[in-house]
PLY file of the C-alpha trace (Angstrom):
ply
format ascii 1.0
element vertex 304
property float x
property float y
property float z
element edge 303
property int vertex1
property int vertex2
end_header
-106.79 22.06 237.23
-106.18 25.30 235.68
-107.87 26.66 233.04
-106.92 30.31 232.68
-103.48 31.44 231.47
-102.07 35.09 230.62
-100.41 35.78 227.59
-96.99 36.33 229.14
-97.48 32.23 229.74
-97.93 31.77 226.68
-94.46 32.78 225.76
-93.03 30.35 228.33
-95.75 27.65 227.65
-93.60 24.66 228.67
-92.69 25.92 232.43
-96.80 27.45 232.87
-98.12 24.05 231.57
-95.39 21.67 232.82
-97.89 19.59 234.99
-100.97 20.04 233.45
-102.75 16.67 232.26
-104.17 16.02 229.82
-101.87 18.47 227.61
-103.35 21.55 226.65
-103.93 21.72 222.76
-107.31 24.11 222.51
-107.82 27.28 223.60
-110.27 30.24 223.77
-108.75 33.68 223.67
-110.50 37.11 224.57
-109.49 40.22 226.45
-111.34 39.66 228.76
-111.51 36.08 228.92
-111.63 34.45 232.69
-115.65 34.49 232.48
-115.52 32.32 229.16
-117.67 29.24 229.27
-116.25 27.36 226.57
-113.65 25.18 228.59
-116.77 23.61 230.64
-118.73 22.60 227.04
-115.50 21.26 225.24
-113.35 19.22 227.81
-116.35 17.14 228.62
-116.61 16.72 224.65
-112.53 15.70 224.54
-113.21 13.45 227.14
-116.32 11.79 225.82
-114.63 11.25 222.55
-111.71 9.63 223.81
-109.07 12.29 222.91
-105.89 13.43 225.11
-106.29 17.23 225.01
-107.57 19.81 227.32
-109.08 23.39 226.30
-108.14 26.56 228.33
-108.62 30.16 228.08
-105.79 32.74 227.27
-105.71 36.14 227.95
-104.28 37.78 224.50
-104.49 41.82 224.45
-105.52 43.42 221.41
-103.10 43.71 218.74
-101.04 40.31 219.89
-103.65 37.88 217.85
-101.19 37.36 215.28
-98.36 36.65 217.52
-100.69 34.66 219.52
-101.68 32.39 216.71
-97.65 31.67 215.77
-97.26 30.81 219.66
-99.81 28.08 219.27
-98.81 26.67 216.11
-95.16 26.29 217.81
-96.59 24.80 221.01
-98.26 22.06 218.96
-101.97 23.40 219.45
-104.84 22.00 217.05
-107.21 24.86 217.22
-108.54 27.85 219.17
-111.90 29.75 219.61
-111.86 33.79 219.34
-114.22 35.89 221.03
-114.50 39.80 221.80
-112.36 41.84 220.74
-110.26 39.82 218.50
-112.76 38.28 215.95
-111.44 41.37 212.93
-108.14 41.09 214.14
-108.42 37.09 213.50
-109.23 37.68 210.09
-106.14 39.20 208.90
-103.89 36.82 211.29
-104.76 33.29 209.41
-103.14 31.75 206.41
-106.43 30.18 204.99
-109.51 32.14 205.04
-113.15 30.24 204.73
-115.29 32.02 202.33
-117.98 32.49 204.76
-115.44 33.86 207.54
-114.97 36.33 204.68
-118.30 37.20 203.67
-119.21 37.54 207.87
-116.10 39.61 208.35
-115.11 37.97 211.30
-113.18 34.76 212.26
-114.12 33.05 215.63
-112.39 29.65 215.13
-108.65 28.37 213.85
-107.53 25.35 212.94
-104.02 24.39 212.93
-103.29 21.75 210.32
-99.52 20.86 209.61
-98.44 24.40 210.73
-101.01 26.05 208.31
-103.68 28.55 209.94
-107.40 28.04 208.37
-109.84 30.84 209.78
-113.59 30.22 209.97
-116.50 31.65 211.24
-118.72 29.40 213.17
-121.14 32.12 214.55
-123.52 32.31 211.74
-123.85 28.89 211.05
-124.45 28.27 214.78
-127.07 31.07 214.89
-128.94 29.15 212.39
-128.59 26.03 213.74
-130.16 27.12 217.17
-133.08 29.30 215.83
-134.02 25.71 214.03
-133.61 23.89 217.53
-135.28 26.69 219.79
-138.04 27.48 217.49
-138.59 24.78 214.92
-138.08 26.83 211.87
-135.63 27.90 209.45
-134.35 31.76 209.18
-135.39 31.80 205.58
-139.04 31.79 206.40
-139.30 33.88 209.02
-139.22 38.09 209.18
-136.40 39.25 211.08
-135.90 42.35 213.18
-132.18 42.42 214.20
-131.50 45.05 217.17
-127.94 46.33 216.96
-127.49 45.54 213.22
-124.64 48.03 213.01
-122.35 46.16 215.35
-120.32 42.68 214.40
-122.70 40.43 215.96
-125.64 42.40 213.93
-123.42 42.36 210.61
-123.07 38.57 210.92
-126.57 37.55 211.83
-127.93 39.85 208.74
-125.45 38.44 206.24
-125.99 34.77 207.20
-129.63 35.47 206.96
-129.93 36.82 203.56
-127.25 34.03 202.37
-129.32 31.29 203.77
-132.56 32.87 201.87
-134.23 34.94 204.31
-136.45 37.69 202.23
-137.75 39.99 205.13
-135.20 42.03 206.93
-135.78 45.22 209.57
-132.73 46.62 210.75
-132.50 48.37 213.91
-129.44 50.87 215.03
-129.05 53.57 217.29
-127.89 55.25 214.28
-129.86 54.75 211.59
-127.54 56.42 208.98
-124.99 53.65 209.87
-126.86 51.07 208.28
-126.06 52.35 204.78
-122.98 50.00 203.99
-124.42 47.01 205.42
-127.58 47.80 203.12
-125.37 47.91 200.30
-123.69 44.77 200.66
-126.87 43.09 201.40
-128.28 44.35 198.00
-125.29 43.04 196.46
-125.75 39.17 197.98
-129.51 38.91 196.75
-130.87 37.29 193.86
-132.52 39.81 191.46
-135.34 37.64 190.44
-136.09 37.30 194.45
-135.49 40.36 196.08
-134.60 41.00 199.78
-137.22 43.33 201.52
-134.53 45.33 203.76
-136.02 47.99 206.06
-134.44 49.95 208.84
-135.29 51.37 211.98
-133.92 53.29 214.96
-133.52 51.81 218.62
-136.54 54.20 219.56
-138.67 51.97 221.85
-141.43 53.87 220.06
-140.44 52.86 216.83
-139.67 49.33 217.68
-142.92 48.75 219.16
-144.57 50.44 216.07
-142.91 47.71 213.81
-143.25 44.39 215.83
-146.49 43.53 214.11
-144.30 43.12 210.88
-141.80 40.85 212.24
-141.83 37.17 213.45
-137.88 36.70 214.78
-136.70 39.23 217.16
-132.52 39.03 217.25
-130.95 41.54 220.20
-127.04 41.79 218.80
-126.75 44.63 221.28
-124.75 44.41 224.46
-127.77 45.47 226.27
-128.90 42.90 228.78
-125.02 42.25 229.59
-125.74 44.43 232.74
-128.94 44.02 235.05
-129.71 47.97 235.23
-129.78 48.09 231.59
-132.81 49.70 230.57
-135.07 47.37 228.16
-134.71 47.61 224.71
-138.37 47.17 223.94
-141.62 48.88 225.35
-143.61 46.62 228.13
-146.34 44.89 226.58
-145.49 45.13 222.95
-144.37 41.28 222.49
-146.80 39.00 221.47
-146.92 34.72 222.00
-146.23 34.77 218.26
-142.95 36.38 218.29
-139.78 33.85 218.34
-137.03 36.09 220.84
-133.53 35.31 220.47
-131.30 37.36 222.74
-127.29 36.96 221.81
-127.04 37.78 225.47
-126.32 35.33 228.22
-126.10 36.69 231.75
-124.81 34.89 234.54
-127.04 36.30 236.99
-130.35 35.18 235.43
-132.38 36.04 232.47
-132.05 39.52 230.55
-135.09 41.94 230.58
-135.52 40.86 227.12
-135.82 37.29 228.00
-138.26 38.13 231.09
-140.21 40.05 228.40
-140.58 37.01 226.47
-141.55 34.99 229.67
-144.40 37.24 230.42
-145.80 37.23 227.25
-145.88 33.47 226.13
-143.14 33.69 223.46
-140.46 31.10 222.75
-137.22 32.65 223.15
-133.25 31.52 223.44
-130.52 33.41 224.63
-126.58 33.00 224.15
-125.76 29.84 225.98
-127.72 28.33 222.50
-125.23 30.26 219.94
-122.05 29.22 222.22
-123.51 25.64 222.20
-124.00 25.48 218.54
-120.89 27.46 217.38
-118.67 25.63 219.52
-120.19 22.22 218.58
-119.09 23.05 214.82
-115.55 24.39 215.84
-115.44 21.20 217.30
-115.91 19.29 214.05
-113.23 21.96 212.35
-110.46 20.63 214.67
-111.64 16.85 214.32
-113.47 16.14 210.93
-113.55 12.22 211.37
-115.58 13.06 214.89
-119.22 14.33 215.38
-119.68 16.42 218.10
-121.42 15.50 220.91
-123.75 18.27 221.42
-125.74 16.82 224.36
-122.47 16.18 226.42
-121.81 19.93 225.78
-125.07 21.19 226.36
-124.45 19.35 230.05
-121.60 20.77 230.54
-122.47 24.48 229.60
-125.43 23.91 231.87
-123.86 22.35 234.84
0 1
1 2
2 3
3 4
4 5
5 6
6 7
7 8
8 9
9 10
10 11
11 12
12 13
13 14
14 15
15 16
16 17
17 18
18 19
19 20
20 21
21 22
22 23
23 24
24 25
25 26
26 27
27 28
28 29
29 30
30 31
31 32
32 33
33 34
34 35
35 36
36 37
37 38
38 39
39 40
40 41
41 42
42 43
43 44
44 45
45 46
46 47
47 48
48 49
49 50
50 51
51 52
52 53
53 54
54 55
55 56
56 57
57 58
58 59
59 60
60 61
61 62
62 63
63 64
64 65
65 66
66 67
67 68
68 69
69 70
70 71
71 72
72 73
73 74
74 75
75 76
76 77
77 78
78 79
79 80
80 81
81 82
82 83
83 84
84 85
85 86
86 87
87 88
88 89
89 90
90 91
91 92
92 93
93 94
94 95
95 96
96 97
97 98
98 99
99 100
100 101
101 102
102 103
103 104
104 105
105 106
106 107
107 108
108 109
109 110
110 111
111 112
112 113
113 114
114 115
115 116
116 117
117 118
118 119
119 120
120 121
121 122
122 123
123 124
124 125
125 126
126 127
127 128
128 129
129 130
130 131
131 132
132 133
133 134
134 135
135 136
136 137
137 138
138 139
139 140
140 141
141 142
142 143
143 144
144 145
145 146
146 147
147 148
148 149
149 150
150 151
151 152
152 153
153 154
154 155
155 156
156 157
157 158
158 159
159 160
160 161
161 162
162 163
163 164
164 165
165 166
166 167
167 168
168 169
169 170
170 171
171 172
172 173
173 174
174 175
175 176
176 177
177 178
178 179
179 180
180 181
181 182
182 183
183 184
184 185
185 186
186 187
187 188
188 189
189 190
190 191
191 192
192 193
193 194
194 195
195 196
196 197
197 198
198 199
199 200
200 201
201 202
202 203
203 204
204 205
205 206
206 207
207 208
208 209
209 210
210 211
211 212
212 213
213 214
214 215
215 216
216 217
217 218
218 219
219 220
220 221
221 222
222 223
223 224
224 225
225 226
226 227
227 228
228 229
229 230
230 231
231 232
232 233
233 234
234 235
235 236
236 237
237 238
238 239
239 240
240 241
241 242
242 243
243 244
244 245
245 246
246 247
247 248
248 249
249 250
250 251
251 252
252 253
253 254
254 255
255 256
256 257
257 258
258 259
259 260
260 261
261 262
262 263
263 264
264 265
265 266
266 267
267 268
268 269
269 270
270 271
271 272
272 273
273 274
274 275
275 276
276 277
277 278
278 279
279 280
280 281
281 282
282 283
283 284
284 285
285 286
286 287
287 288
288 289
289 290
290 291
291 292
292 293
293 294
294 295
295 296
296 297
297 298
298 299
299 300
300 301
301 302
302 303
């Protein structure tokens, strides 16, 4: 059963999927996209809920998101997930933008209802849910260090955390000066009667090691760790068992260096698979508002 299609095939969908059963009604788009684990999470969920639909991958090139969305509407799709590098392009391509997606500056979920395109961001809420599941704690009660806060994922985590009541954020970026716009934005989100303590630093290992005693939750929002040869983000031995370690990266070949360091320190950890699961469950409920996402079925699909 095919689950990967090209952008050209999207233009000739009836021919490309004439033998596909059940019919494709949901998709994930990206560039590249063949590696995505989303179908192995969503297809078991569709089956468990008795929904006659299939979830597929579609490769969409940069600059073609709006046209792709129009084609999905034309072909009777119910929704689409959007991943790198299309989340910002999707923001401008929808008819109705959810306020949280506007705040986070990206769309990762499209729901199609009566020919209209609704854009959501489930990454932020998925992050909150996965932190709660992995660590038994709420973001609002933790002191956060966000590695790579200047990027799209780091910015979304920072904004979502402040909106959720977090009062202590340490933002780390390779170029510290690039954090100025984010600092201004975060300051504008806070209640003057309960100001957020916002600090910045570089990704220099020595700088990070000096700051670790001040934080509870460490979030890696960089791409470091995707490749086995990537240098560690943190100096050896600087993590403690009390730290919570959240690596937004997940690697098919095994745990990242950051997760390995957490394990060595006896620190609780979570990786990008946890985020994928929870943001996917929220997306599912946007597409099917009368259904509760079967999260254990989805988890089993991801891990299988």
